[in-house]
N, CA, C and O of each residue as an XYZ file, in Angstrom:
824
protein
N     -42.138   -103.707     24.601
C     -43.037   -103.774     23.454
C     -44.432   -103.341     23.879
O     -44.925   -103.752     24.930
N     -45.070   -102.503     23.054
C     -46.387   -102.002     23.375
C     -47.445   -103.038     22.989
O     -47.732   -103.232     21.808
N     -48.021   -103.700     23.996
C     -48.972   -104.777     23.724
C     -50.201   -104.258     22.991
O     -50.707   -104.901     22.071
N     -50.679   -103.078     23.409
C     -51.860   -102.513     22.772
C     -51.635   -102.241     21.293
O     -52.525   -102.455     20.470
N     -50.433   -101.765     20.962
C     -50.123   -101.478     19.564
C     -50.077   -102.758     18.752
O     -50.535   -102.785     17.609
N     -49.527   -103.824     19.330
C     -49.464   -105.106     18.634
C     -50.873   -105.646     18.385
O     -51.150   -106.198     17.320
N     -51.758   -105.487     19.365
C     -53.148   -105.944     19.199
C     -53.839   -105.155     18.093
O     -54.543   -105.723     17.257
N     -53.626   -103.824     18.096
C     -54.223   -102.987     17.055
C     -53.720   -103.405     15.675
O     -54.503   -103.517     14.732
N     -52.417   -103.633     15.560
C     -51.844   -104.035     14.272
C     -52.432   -105.361     13.795
O     -52.689   -105.538     12.604
N     -52.642   -106.286     14.723
C     -53.230   -107.580     14.360
C     -54.651   -107.403     13.830
O     -55.052   -108.075     12.879
N     -55.410   -106.497     14.448
C     -56.782   -106.261     13.987
C     -56.772   -105.607     12.602
O     -57.632   -105.893     11.769
N     -55.791   -104.726     12.365
C     -55.702   -104.076     11.053
C     -55.331   -105.095      9.988
O     -55.805   -105.013      8.855
N     -54.477   -106.067     10.351
C     -54.162   -107.141      9.388
C     -55.429   -107.909      9.019
O     -55.639   -108.252      7.855
N     -56.272   -108.175     10.020
C     -57.539   -108.849      9.751
C     -58.407   -107.990      8.830
O     -59.059   -108.499      7.919
N     -58.403   -106.676      9.085
C     -59.188   -105.759      8.265
C     -58.703   -105.774      6.815
O     -59.508   -105.797      5.885
N     -57.379   -105.762      6.632
C     -56.818   -105.805      5.284
C     -57.228   -107.098      4.579
O     -57.651   -107.083      3.423
N     -57.097   -108.214      5.294
C     -57.426   -109.513      4.712
C     -58.904   -109.567      4.301
O     -59.229   -110.045      3.215
N     -59.793   -109.078      5.166
C     -61.223   -109.107      4.872
C     -61.580   -108.147      3.746
O     -62.466   -108.430      2.939
N     -60.883   -106.999      3.691
C     -61.142   -106.044      2.615
C     -60.843   -106.674      1.262
O     -61.538   -106.416      0.279
N     -59.796   -107.510      1.220
C     -59.434   -108.198     -0.021
C     -60.457   -109.287     -0.365
O     -60.803   -109.465     -1.533
N     -60.938   -110.008      0.643
C     -61.753   -111.197      0.406
C     -63.251   -110.932      0.284
O     -63.938   -111.609     -0.480
N     -63.766   -109.949      1.034
C     -65.215   -109.778      1.166
C     -65.813   -109.011     -0.013
O     -65.222   -108.064     -0.533
N     -66.990   -109.447     -0.409
C     -67.785   -108.726     -1.397
C     -69.133   -108.421     -0.765
O     -69.594   -109.164      0.101
N     -69.760   -107.349     -1.182
C     -71.030   -106.985     -0.581
C     -71.553   -105.689     -1.141
O     -70.978   -105.142     -2.082
N     -72.641   -105.183     -0.578
C     -73.251   -103.947     -1.081
C     -72.396   -102.720     -0.775
O     -71.612   -102.718      0.175
N     -72.556   -101.680     -1.589
C     -71.814   -100.435     -1.398
C     -72.064    -99.849     -0.008
O     -71.165    -99.260      0.592
N     -73.280   -100.013      0.499
C     -73.621    -99.441      1.807
C     -72.762   -100.040      2.916
O     -72.383    -99.348      3.861
N     -72.455   -101.345      2.792
C     -71.625   -102.003      3.809
C     -70.215   -101.429      3.803
O     -69.645   -101.153      4.858
N     -69.653   -101.250      2.601
C     -68.303   -100.698      2.510
C     -68.267    -99.252      2.983
O     -67.297    -98.829      3.611
N     -69.316    -98.490      2.687
C     -69.376    -97.092      3.115
C     -69.423    -96.989      4.637
O     -68.749    -96.152      5.237
N     -70.232    -97.857      5.250
C     -70.320    -97.857      6.716
C     -68.974    -98.236      7.334
O     -68.532    -97.614      8.300
N     -68.326    -99.259      6.770
C     -67.029    -99.687      7.286
C     -66.000    -98.582      7.132
O     -65.189    -98.357      8.031
N     -66.026    -97.887      5.997
C     -65.073    -96.799      5.758
C     -65.256    -95.676      6.774
O     -64.275    -95.098      7.241
N     -66.495    -95.367      7.116
C     -66.763    -94.319      8.117
C     -66.205    -94.721      9.478
O     -65.655    -93.886     10.196
N     -66.342    -95.991      9.833
C     -65.835    -96.453     11.125
C     -64.301    -96.443     11.151
O     -63.686    -96.098     12.160
N     -63.707    -96.824     10.033
C     -62.242    -96.777      9.952
C     -61.760    -95.331     10.047
O     -60.748    -95.054     10.691
N     -62.477    -94.419      9.413
C     -62.114    -93.001      9.464
C     -62.106    -92.485     10.897
O     -61.264    -91.661     11.252
N     -63.037    -92.963     11.724
C     -63.085    -92.551     13.127
C     -61.841    -93.022     13.872
O     -61.295    -92.293     14.700
N     -61.395    -94.245     13.575
C     -60.180    -94.773     14.204
C     -58.958    -93.986     13.746
O     -58.076    -93.682     14.549
N     -58.903    -93.656     12.456
C     -57.796    -92.856     11.920
C     -57.702    -91.522     12.648
O     -56.605    -91.058     12.960
N     -58.838    -90.913     12.917
C     -58.852    -89.624     13.623
C     -58.258    -89.752     15.025
O     -57.524    -88.872     15.476
N     -58.578    -90.845     15.710
C     -58.031    -91.074     17.051
C     -56.520    -91.176     17.000
O     -55.829    -90.564     17.814
N     -55.997    -91.944     16.051
C     -54.553    -92.148     15.959
C     -53.835    -90.894     15.481
O     -52.746    -90.582     15.963
N     -54.437    -90.171     14.536
C     -53.795    -88.956     14.015
C     -53.654    -87.900     15.102
O     -52.698    -87.125     15.101
N     -54.593    -87.870     16.015
C     -54.536    -86.883     17.097
C     -53.389    -87.153     18.062
O     -52.994    -86.280     18.834
N     -52.853    -88.389     18.009
C     -51.797    -88.765     18.959
C     -50.394    -88.657     18.371
O     -49.422    -89.001     19.043
N     -50.268    -88.186     17.133
C     -48.942    -88.085     16.525
C     -48.615    -86.659     16.139
O     -49.494    -85.874     15.783
N     -47.324    -86.336     16.217
C     -46.861    -85.000     15.840
C     -46.335    -84.960     14.412
O     -46.119    -83.882     13.857
N     -46.128    -86.134     13.815
C     -45.532    -86.188     12.482
C     -46.608    -86.302     11.414
O     -47.721    -86.762     11.667
N     -46.242    -85.869     10.217
C     -47.150    -85.977      9.085
C     -47.036    -87.368      8.463
O     -45.963    -87.970      8.496
N     -48.123    -87.884      7.898
C     -48.050    -89.188      7.238
C     -46.972    -89.193      6.161
O     -46.849    -88.241      5.391
N     -46.196    -90.266      6.111
C     -45.163    -90.379      5.098
C     -43.807    -89.846      5.505
O     -42.836    -90.014      4.767
N     -43.713    -89.200      6.675
C     -42.433    -88.677      7.135
C     -41.648    -89.796      7.799
O     -42.150    -90.416      8.736
N     -40.407    -90.081      7.334
C     -39.626    -91.176      7.914
C     -39.414    -90.991      9.405
O     -39.150    -89.886      9.878
N     -39.536    -92.099     10.144
C     -39.382    -92.040     11.604
C     -37.936    -92.228     12.030
O     -37.591    -91.937     13.175
N     -37.076    -92.714     11.124
C     -35.659    -92.867     11.448
C     -35.401    -93.930     12.497
O     -34.575    -93.727     13.386
N     -36.086    -95.055     12.413
C     -35.888    -96.104     13.404
C     -34.575    -96.824     13.160
O     -34.107    -96.907     12.025
N     -33.989    -97.338     14.211
C     -32.663    -97.950     14.105
C     -32.684    -99.462     14.127
O     -33.676   -100.094     13.763
N     -31.577   -100.027     14.559
C     -31.368   -101.472     14.601
C     -31.202   -101.878     16.042
O     -30.653   -101.077     16.798
N     -31.617   -103.028     16.497
C     -32.253   -104.084     15.701
C     -33.717   -103.773     15.403
O     -34.292   -102.860     15.996
N     -34.327   -104.539     14.476
C     -35.726   -104.299     14.133
C     -36.607   -104.352     15.374
O     -36.410   -105.187     16.257
N     -37.563   -103.463     15.425
C     -38.431   -103.401     16.587
C     -39.883   -103.581     16.223
O     -40.215   -104.206     15.215
N     -40.741   -103.030     17.050
C     -42.182   -103.241     16.933
C     -42.740   -102.691     15.626
O     -43.796   -103.135     15.177
N     -42.044   -101.723     15.002
C     -42.563   -101.088     13.791
C     -41.873   -101.562     12.517
O     -42.130   -101.016     11.444
N     -41.008   -102.561     12.613
C     -40.276   -103.048     11.443
C     -41.229   -103.533     10.356
O     -42.292   -104.080     10.649
N     -40.836   -103.326      9.093
C     -41.717   -103.635      7.963
C     -41.946   -105.114      7.732
O     -42.937   -105.486      7.104
N     -41.051   -105.980      8.227
C     -41.219   -107.420      8.002
C     -41.540   -108.192      9.280
O     -42.343   -109.125      9.248
N     -40.926   -107.820     10.402
C     -41.160   -108.586     11.621
C     -41.780   -107.779     12.752
O     -41.942   -108.293     13.859
N     -42.124   -106.541     12.496
C     -42.691   -105.705     13.546
C     -44.140   -106.047     13.847
O     -45.013   -105.846     13.003
N     -44.402   -106.557     15.029
C     -45.781   -106.923     15.386
C     -46.674   -105.697     15.501
O     -47.899   -105.821     15.505
N     -46.069   -104.506     15.595
C     -46.852   -103.279     15.667
C     -47.051   -102.627     14.310
O     -47.650   -101.555     14.219
N     -46.551   -103.269     13.244
C     -46.703   -102.736     11.891
C     -47.720   -103.589     11.135
O     -47.450   -104.759     10.867
N     -48.876   -103.037     10.785
C     -49.913   -103.824     10.107
C     -49.469   -104.398      8.764
O     -50.039   -105.381      8.292
N     -48.447   -103.786      8.139
C     -47.970   -104.289      6.853
C     -47.049   -105.494      7.013
O     -46.841   -106.246      6.061
N     -46.500   -105.682      8.202
C     -45.636   -106.832      8.451
C     -46.485   -108.090      8.576
O     -47.554   -108.035      9.183
N     -46.040   -109.249      8.013
C     -46.888   -110.462      8.052
C     -47.359   -110.908      9.435
O     -48.517   -111.316      9.516
N     -46.590   -110.880     10.549
C     -45.186   -110.536     10.718
C     -44.293   -111.779     10.645
O     -44.757   -112.907     10.812
N     -43.023   -111.547     10.396
C     -42.025   -112.609     10.334
C     -41.502   -112.860     11.745
O     -41.128   -111.922     12.448
N     -41.476   -114.120     12.157
C     -41.063   -114.466     13.522
C     -39.661   -115.067     13.472
O     -39.454   -116.155     12.936
N     -38.717   -114.344     14.034
C     -37.323   -114.788     14.012
C     -37.063   -115.743     15.166
O     -37.425   -115.467     16.309
N     -36.425   -116.881     14.851
C     -36.075   -117.842     15.887
C     -34.677   -117.601     16.401
O     -34.197   -116.468     16.384
N     -34.020   -118.639     16.855
C     -32.681   -118.532     17.402
C     -31.666   -119.137     16.445
O     -31.987   -120.075     15.714
N     -30.441   -118.610     16.440
C     -29.403   -119.167     15.571
C     -29.243   -120.661     15.818
O     -29.201   -121.107     16.964
N     -29.156   -121.422     14.749
C     -28.962   -122.859     14.892
C     -30.225   -123.625     15.223
O     -30.180   -124.842     15.404
N     -31.364   -122.926     15.305
C     -32.613   -123.579     15.675
C     -32.981   -124.698     14.698
O     -33.563   -125.709     15.090
N     -32.634   -124.504     13.420
C     -32.967   -125.505     12.419
C     -31.910   -126.591     12.314
O     -32.010   -127.464     11.451
N     -30.888   -126.555     13.181
C     -29.890   -127.609     13.213
C     -28.566   -127.264     12.575
O     -27.599   -128.008     12.740
N     -28.489   -126.163     11.853
C     -27.231   -125.771     11.207
C     -26.545   -124.676     12.017
O     -27.182   -123.704     12.422
N     -25.264   -124.834     12.248
C     -24.506   -123.864     13.030
C     -24.488   -122.517     12.319
O     -24.154   -122.441     11.136
N     -24.845   -121.462     13.033
C     -24.822   -120.129     12.457
C     -26.015   -119.788     11.593
O     -26.060   -118.702     11.014
N     -26.979   -120.679     11.488
C     -28.154   -120.445     10.658
C     -29.238   -119.730     11.453
O     -29.460   -120.031     12.626
N     -29.907   -118.786     10.810
C     -31.018   -118.090     11.434
C     -32.312   -118.675     10.887
O     -32.500   -118.755      9.673
N     -33.195   -119.080     11.777
C     -34.475   -119.673     11.382
C     -35.606   -118.688     11.649
O     -35.574   -117.937     12.623
N     -36.601   -118.702     10.775
C     -37.756   -117.823     10.957
C     -38.998   -118.489     10.392
O     -38.915   -119.398      9.566
N     -40.148   -118.021     10.851
C     -41.433   -118.470     10.325
C     -42.230   -117.254      9.877
O     -42.175   -116.201     10.512
N     -42.966   -117.401      8.788
C     -43.810   -116.308      8.322
C     -45.003   -116.898      7.591
O     -44.876   -117.892      6.875
N     -46.165   -116.279      7.776
C     -47.368   -116.711      7.091
C     -47.945   -115.530      6.328
O     -48.340   -114.529      6.925
N     -47.992   -115.649      5.015
C     -48.582   -114.606      4.192
C     -50.079   -114.864      4.040
O     -50.553   -115.980      4.254
N     -50.816   -113.818      3.670
C     -52.260   -113.942      3.521
C     -52.726   -113.601      2.123
O     -51.915   -113.402      1.218
N     -54.030   -113.535      1.949
C     -54.608   -113.234      0.639
C     -54.164   -111.875      0.113
O     -54.076   -111.677     -1.099
N     -53.888   -110.948      1.007
C     -53.438   -109.614      0.600
C     -52.058   -109.653     -0.047
O     -51.643   -108.687     -0.687
N     -51.343   -110.775      0.118
C     -50.013   -110.925     -0.454
C     -50.028   -111.759     -1.732
O     -48.975   -112.180     -2.211
N     -51.208   -111.999     -2.282
C     -51.339   -112.860     -3.455
C     -50.822   -112.185     -4.718
O     -51.015   -110.988     -4.928
N     -50.154   -112.990     -5.560
C     -49.738   -112.530     -6.872
C     -50.575   -113.268     -7.896
O     -51.726   -112.901     -8.137
N     -50.004   -114.322     -8.513
C     -50.807   -115.200     -9.357
C     -51.816   -115.922     -8.467
O     -51.566   -116.093     -7.274
N     -52.953   -116.348     -9.025
C     -53.981   -117.006     -8.209
C     -53.423   -118.147     -7.349
O     -52.803   -119.080     -7.859
N     -53.655   -118.051     -6.049
C     -53.229   -119.096     -5.131
C     -51.756   -119.065     -4.768
O     -51.267   -119.953     -4.069
N     -51.040   -118.036     -5.243
C     -49.604   -117.964     -4.973
C     -49.247   -116.625     -4.338
O     -49.894   -115.608     -4.590
N     -48.220   -116.644     -3.522
C     -47.729   -115.400     -2.936
C     -47.050   -114.581     -4.026
O     -46.425   -115.137     -4.929
N     -47.172   -113.265     -3.940
C     -46.547   -112.369     -4.899
C     -45.030   -112.471     -4.789
O     -44.480   -112.507     -3.688
N     -44.355   -112.516     -5.942
C     -42.903   -112.648     -5.941
C     -42.193   -111.516     -5.234
O     -41.102   -111.708     -4.697
N     -42.798   -110.331     -5.225
C     -42.191   -109.199     -4.529
C     -42.127   -109.416     -3.033
O     -41.146   -109.053     -2.385
N     -43.186   -110.014     -2.480
C     -43.188   -110.324     -1.054
C     -42.198   -111.440     -0.734
O     -41.537   -111.423      0.304
N     -42.108   -112.404     -1.636
C     -41.131   -113.484     -1.456
C     -39.728   -112.903     -1.401
O     -38.930   -113.281     -0.543
N     -39.422   -111.978     -2.321
C     -38.106   -111.346     -2.350
C     -37.852   -110.522     -1.089
O     -36.740   -110.508     -0.563
N     -38.888   -109.837     -0.610
C     -38.744   -109.031      0.599
C     -38.399   -109.900      1.810
O     -37.563   -109.528      2.634
N     -39.048   -111.054      1.905
C     -38.769   -111.973      3.005
C     -37.316   -112.450      2.950
O     -36.627   -112.484      3.969
N     -36.863   -112.816      1.755
C     -35.491   -113.289      1.600
C     -34.493   -112.169      1.884
O     -33.452   -112.409      2.494
N     -34.801   -110.960      1.452
C     -33.926   -109.814      1.711
C     -33.783   -109.580      3.209
O     -32.682   -109.355      3.712
N     -34.903   -109.636      3.910
C     -34.867   -109.440      5.362
C     -34.096   -110.566      6.040
O     -33.366   -110.341      7.005
N     -34.267   -111.772      5.524
C     -33.602   -112.928      6.131
C     -32.084   -112.840      6.014
O     -31.372   -113.122      6.978
N     -31.577   -112.448      4.829
C     -30.117   -112.344      4.692
C     -29.576   -111.212      5.569
O     -28.464   -111.298      6.088
N     -30.367   -110.161      5.727
C     -29.949   -109.078      6.615
C     -29.869   -109.524      8.051
O     -28.952   -109.154      8.784
N     -30.843   -110.326      8.448
C     -30.834   -110.861      9.807
C     -29.640   -111.783     10.040
O     -29.028   -111.766     11.108
N     -29.313   -112.592      9.023
C     -28.183   -113.512      9.147
C     -26.873   -112.745      9.289
O     -26.023   -113.109     10.103
N     -26.708   -111.686      8.502
C     -25.498   -110.877      8.582
C     -25.385   -110.223      9.952
O     -24.306   -110.186     10.543
N     -26.499   -109.711     10.450
C     -26.492   -109.059     11.761
C     -26.190   -110.051     12.874
O     -25.425   -109.762     13.794
N     -26.811   -111.235     12.773
C     -26.588   -112.253     13.797
C     -25.122   -112.664     13.846
O     -24.605   -113.034     14.900
N     -24.452   -112.594     12.685
C     -23.036   -112.948     12.616
C     -22.135   -111.793     13.034
O     -20.910   -111.914     12.998
N     -22.740   -110.664     13.432
C     -21.959   -109.528     13.911
C     -21.627   -108.491     12.865
O     -20.790   -107.617     13.094
N     -22.293   -108.581     11.690
C     -21.983   -107.645     10.602
C     -23.250   -107.070      9.989
O     -23.499   -107.287      8.803
N     -24.058   -106.346     10.754
C     -25.292   -105.794     10.194
C     -24.982   -104.761      9.112
O     -24.029   -103.992      9.232
N     -25.786   -104.753      8.067
C     -25.529   -103.801      6.990
C     -26.707   -103.668      6.055
O     -27.831   -104.055      6.376
N     -26.426   -103.114      4.893
C     -27.451   -102.852      3.892
C     -27.215   -103.753      2.684
O     -26.076   -103.978      2.274
N     -28.308   -104.265      2.122
C     -28.204   -105.096      0.926
C     -27.878   -104.231     -0.284
O     -28.546   -103.228     -0.534
N     -26.848   -104.619     -1.037
C     -26.508   -103.904     -2.268
C     -26.800   -104.754     -3.498
O     -26.895   -104.230     -4.608
N     -26.941   -106.056     -3.306
C     -27.266   -106.948     -4.416
C     -28.026   -108.152     -3.889
O     -27.608   -108.787     -2.920
N     -29.142   -108.460     -4.530
C     -29.961   -109.607     -4.126
C     -30.403   -110.351     -5.381
O     -31.079   -109.783     -6.239
N     -30.022   -111.617     -5.486
C     -30.429   -112.453     -6.612
C     -31.392   -113.515     -6.101
O     -31.043   -114.324     -5.242
N     -32.617   -113.504     -6.642
C     -33.658   -114.421     -6.187
C     -33.973   -115.432     -7.279
O     -34.160   -115.071     -8.441
N     -34.029   -116.684     -6.897
C     -34.457   -117.758     -7.800
C     -35.779   -118.315     -7.283
O     -35.889   -118.693     -6.116
N     -36.775   -118.363     -8.152
C     -38.083   -118.899     -7.800
C     -38.161   -120.333     -8.333
O     -38.217   -120.554     -9.543
N     -38.163   -121.291     -7.420
C     -38.119   -122.699     -7.810
C     -39.504   -123.298     -8.053
O     -39.685   -124.148     -8.925
N     -40.459   -122.845     -7.279
C     -41.844   -123.313     -7.419
C     -42.739   -122.293     -6.723
O     -42.249   -121.361     -6.086
N     -44.029   -122.470     -6.845
C     -44.968   -121.517     -6.251
C     -44.808   -121.477     -4.727
O     -44.704   -122.514     -4.072
N     -44.792   -120.274     -4.186
C     -44.796   -120.098     -2.734
C     -46.241   -119.856     -2.297
O     -46.853   -118.876     -2.722
N     -46.789   -120.727     -1.462
C     -48.191   -120.577     -1.069
C     -48.373   -119.506      0.000
O     -47.417   -119.093      0.656
N     -49.597   -119.071      0.161
C     -49.922   -118.208      1.293
C     -50.972   -118.925      2.141
O     -51.612   -119.877      1.694
N     -51.130   -118.446      3.368
C     -52.086   -119.080      4.270
C     -51.529   -120.248      5.055
O     -52.242   -120.866      5.846
N     -50.249   -120.558      4.842
C     -49.588   -121.637      5.592
C     -48.243   -121.112      6.093
O     -47.648   -120.238      5.463
N     -47.759   -121.637      7.222
C     -46.455   -121.187      7.734
C     -45.332   -121.551      6.760
O     -45.267   -122.673      6.259
N     -44.467   -120.600      6.506
C     -43.308   -120.816      5.651
C     -42.049   -120.822      6.512
O     -41.866   -119.967      7.379
N     -41.199   -121.789      6.259
C     -39.933   -121.918      6.985
C     -38.869   -121.132      6.226
O     -38.639   -121.377      5.042
N     -38.228   -120.199      6.899
C     -37.204   -119.367      6.276
C     -35.863   -119.645      6.953
O     -35.760   -119.598      8.179
N     -34.850   -119.929      6.162
C     -33.509   -120.192      6.692
C     -32.524   -119.217      6.058
O     -32.641   -118.923      4.869
N     -31.572   -118.717      6.808
C     -30.572   -117.814      6.245
C     -29.267   -117.936      7.011
O     -29.240   -118.400      8.151
N     -28.173   -117.506      6.360
C     -26.845   -117.622      6.984
C     -25.866   -116.680      6.303
O     -26.016   -116.353      5.126
N     -24.861   -116.247      7.057
C     -23.750   -115.524      6.441
C     -22.811   -116.561      5.852
O     -22.427   -117.509      6.536
N     -22.438   -116.394      4.598
C     -21.586   -117.348      3.909
C     -20.119   -116.968      4.006
O     -19.262   -117.826      4.218
N     -19.824   -115.657      3.850
C     -18.435   -115.204      3.848
C     -18.411   -113.704      4.089
O     -19.449   -113.043      4.073
N     -17.206   -113.174      4.314
C     -17.046   -111.737      4.486
C     -15.665   -111.332      4.004
O     -14.675   -112.018      4.261
N     -15.611   -110.202      3.298
C     -14.348   -109.641      2.824
C     -14.371   -108.153      3.107
O     -14.976   -107.386      2.357
N     -13.716   -107.735      4.184
C     -13.778   -106.334      4.588
C     -15.191   -105.970      4.990
O     -15.788   -106.608      5.858
N     -15.725   -104.930      4.346
C     -17.089   -104.505      4.662
C     -18.142   -105.288      3.884
O     -19.331   -105.179      4.184
N     -17.735   -106.065      2.904
C     -18.689   -106.838      2.121
C     -19.043   -108.142      2.825
O     -18.163   -108.896      3.240
N     -20.325   -108.393      2.952
C     -20.820   -109.615      3.583
C     -21.631   -110.391      2.544
O     -22.451   -109.813      1.830
N     -21.399   -111.685      2.467
C     -22.114   -112.540      1.522
C     -23.021   -113.479      2.317
O     -22.580   -114.126      3.267
N     -24.279   -113.544      1.923
C     -25.252   -114.347      2.665
C     -26.199   -115.048      1.696
O     -26.304   -114.677      0.527
N     -26.881   -116.064      2.207
C     -27.862   -116.781      1.394
C     -29.072   -117.117      2.254
O     -28.996   -117.122      3.483
N     -30.192   -117.397      1.589
C     -31.429   -117.716      2.309
C     -32.353   -118.504      1.398
O     -32.219   -118.479      0.175
N     -33.290   -119.202      2.014
C     -34.306   -119.893      1.242
C     -35.610   -119.972      2.041
O     -35.630   -119.874      3.268
N     -36.684   -120.152      1.290
C     -38.009   -120.348      1.866
C     -38.436   -121.769      1.554
O     -38.311   -122.227      0.418
N     -38.943   -122.470      2.568
C     -39.367   -123.856      2.373
C     -40.800   -124.046      2.861
O     -41.254   -123.386      3.795
N     -41.497   -124.968      2.199
C     -42.795   -125.416      2.662
C     -42.882   -126.910      2.400
O     -42.575   -127.381      1.305
N     -43.301   -127.639      3.406
C     -43.339   -129.112      3.318
C     -41.977   -129.677      2.929
O     -41.886   -130.671      2.209
N     -40.927   -129.033      3.412
C     -39.576   -129.518      3.170
C     -39.010   -129.197      1.806
O     -37.873   -129.566      1.514
N     -39.776   -128.516      0.955
C     -39.311   -128.170     -0.387
C     -39.007   -126.685     -0.488
O     -39.749   -125.852      0.032
N     -37.911   -126.361     -1.159
C     -37.526   -124.962     -1.342
C     -38.399   -124.343     -2.433
O     -38.458   -124.852     -3.552
N     -39.071   -123.252     -2.103
C     -39.886   -122.550     -3.099
C     -39.128   -121.391     -3.723
O     -39.359   -121.050     -4.883
N     -38.217   -120.779     -2.957
C     -37.419   -119.669     -3.474
C     -36.139   -119.573     -2.662
O     -36.107   -119.902     -1.476
N     -35.089   -119.116     -3.322
C     -33.809   -118.962     -2.635
C     -33.148   -117.671     -3.105
O     -33.513   -117.118     -4.143
N     -32.178   -117.198     -2.337
C     -31.504   -115.952     -2.695
C     -30.058   -115.954     -2.235
O     -29.707   -116.567     -1.227
N     -29.238   -115.263     -2.989
C     -27.876   -114.956     -2.572
C     -27.769   -113.441     -2.541
O     -28.390   -112.751     -3.350
N     -26.987   -112.932     -1.613
C     -26.933   -111.483     -1.447
C     -25.546   -111.003     -1.061
O     -24.751   -111.720     -0.454
N     -25.293   -109.767     -1.437
C     -24.104   -109.053     -0.971
C     -24.590   -107.860     -0.169
O     -25.429   -107.085     -0.628
N     -24.052   -107.722      1.036
C     -24.402   -106.595      1.882
C     -23.129   -105.828      2.215
O     -22.028   -106.373      2.140
N     -23.285   -104.575      2.580
C     -22.155   -103.768      3.028
C     -22.427   -103.350      4.464
O     -23.466   -102.760      4.761
N     -21.494   -103.658      5.346
C     -21.688   -103.339      6.760
C     -21.757   -101.831      6.966
O     -21.097   -101.060      6.269
N     -22.556   -101.435      7.922
C     -22.736   -100.029      8.279
C     -22.279    -99.849      9.716
O     -22.795   -100.496     10.627
N     -21.310    -98.968      9.913
C     -20.678    -98.828     11.232
C     -21.696    -98.545     12.330
O     -21.630    -99.130     13.411
N     -22.649    -97.636     12.047
C     -23.623    -97.263     13.081
C     -24.467    -98.463     13.503
O     -24.771    -98.627     14.685
N     -24.842    -99.294     12.543
C     -25.634   -100.474     12.870
C     -24.814   -101.487     13.652
O     -25.318   -102.105     14.590
N     -23.554   -101.659     13.271
C     -22.688   -102.606     13.975
C     -22.500   -102.189     15.422
O     -22.487   -103.036     16.316
N     -22.356   -100.910     15.659
C     -22.188   -100.420     17.027
C     -23.441   -100.656     17.857
O     -23.355   -101.029     19.027
N     -24.619   -100.437     17.246
C     -25.876   -100.645     17.963
C     -26.100   -102.114     18.277
O     -26.635   -102.466     19.328
N     -25.681   -102.972     17.340
C     -25.882   -104.409     17.529
C     -24.808   -105.033     18.391
O     -24.914   -106.196     18.782
N     -23.756   -104.250     18.694
C     -22.675   -104.790     19.494
C     -21.807   -105.757     18.739
O     -21.092   -106.565     19.333
N     -21.871   -105.672     17.400
C     -21.100   -106.585     16.583
C     -19.713   -106.059     16.297
O     -19.293   -105.040     16.846
N     -18.995   -106.778     15.416
C     -17.647   -106.385     15.087
C     -17.677   -105.098     14.281
O     -18.644   -104.843     13.562
N     -16.639   -104.287     14.389
C     -16.599   -103.047     13.672
C     -16.167   -103.297     12.232
O     -15.257   -104.089     11.985
N     -16.816   -102.624     11.277
C     -16.429   -102.784      9.888
C     -15.025   -102.240      9.653
O     -14.469   -101.544     10.502
N     -14.467   -102.557      8.512
C     -13.150   -102.067      8.165
C     -13.202   -100.592      7.810
O     -14.261    -99.971      7.905
N     -12.052   -100.010      7.393
C     -11.987    -98.586      7.073
C     -12.949    -98.226      5.961
O     -13.283    -99.053      5.112
N     -13.386    -96.981      5.980
C     -14.292    -96.506      4.942
C     -15.441    -95.766      5.567
O     -15.780    -95.991      6.729
N     -16.050    -94.874      4.793
C     -17.172    -94.106      5.320
C     -18.463    -94.858      5.091
O     -18.595    -95.603      4.121
N     -19.430    -94.659      6.000
C     -20.735    -95.328      5.883
C     -21.726    -94.415      5.192
O     -22.882    -94.793      4.997
């Protein structure tokens, strides 16, 4: 893991958070924008790809992952624990803290981010069980407001499997109360299963 990249991503997260929260004169924002532009120039000079071009990263999630990648400024990031860490056999535990940039209704995390966390969690559970794949159906229930600025406990597990179809569930908790939960159907992808060293999916093209 590139430590320098993780540090840079953490500073950019701080920048995003402050950009959302801070108010001030136009001159302050203009000066900050010029300084950010200088940093952008440094990074752009070090890449051969154009912005927006997919990098084609594989599995398992790495430093640039959208939800748990410490090198991705858009990732909260989500910290994955060990299977069974929360006391349930086969359960995947994770922690994530959202910020003001993830706000939806006042004082609440945006439902889209909540859904993204649950989607990632069910994917992690399927992979941990040896059947990594892609989500084809995700049903999210919002039970109460999900706060930001505090650690959220995320639990997920594979519930069942029928051929290439994997069924999983997940929930987000704070102070022991479930704020949102999800059930999902995923379809295993042979290439991902091979990379993860998991069981091979049944017949069919990926």
